[in-house]
C-alpha positions, 0 to 999 in steps of 0.5 A: 619369651615364655609361652604355655602353649606348645605346637603339637608333635606332627605339626608341619608346614603344609604349603608355601605361597610365593609372589612371582613376576611371571607365572609361566616362568615360575611353572617352568622352574617348579615343574620343569626343573624341580619336577612338581606337578601342576594341580590347578591353574587360575589363568595367568594369575595363580597356580598350585603345584605339588608332589605325590598327589598332594593338593599343593605344596607351593602356590604361585601368584602374580596378584601383586607382583606381575612384571615386578623385580625381585624383592630387595635382599636387605628387607624383611621377608622370606629367607628361603623355603625348604623342600624335604626329600625322602631319601638321599638318593632323591636329593642326588637325583634333584641335584642331577636335574639342577645340573641338567638345567644349568641351575647354579647352586648358592651353596651346599652343606652337610649339617650333620642332621641333614644334607642341603643344597641352596639355590634361587628360583627365577624370582630370586626366592631362596630355596633349600633342597634337603634330606634328613638323616634318621634321627638316631644318627643326628649328632649330639654334644655331651649334654645330648643337645643337637650339634648341627654343623655347616660342613662341606657337602661332597656333591660328587658323592651325592650325585653317585647316590642318585643311582 
């Protein structure tokens, strides 16, 4: 695949919009567990949540999914959304929050470039919560290419990093 167009540096994912079966249950999770702030709500059908005063990082709606079961795992669609935390201590604090609310992790990994926690929201949408190491610390092979890994993440050390 060749393409003469390259997305400009600084391009980022601005938000994600998820179909959920129960808006209040989704808000309890995204606001009550993950700590996002509700920025706008449209009755019982849609809501927008964000961190740090942004207009919205995550949209939630029941327009086509109210009361419906999770999407089958073996179909095309979203694998997971990834939420980038600014510091390792912040990632440790959200891990403590997950512990407090009894949220089960699907996995945790040290990728060399990042440390990540994997879980599911109440509608079985995959979520990655992660922190990036500074770019100069990213592992590289002898050719200078990224050498990402999938090593075990020490969750107790991450909890301690929360301070």
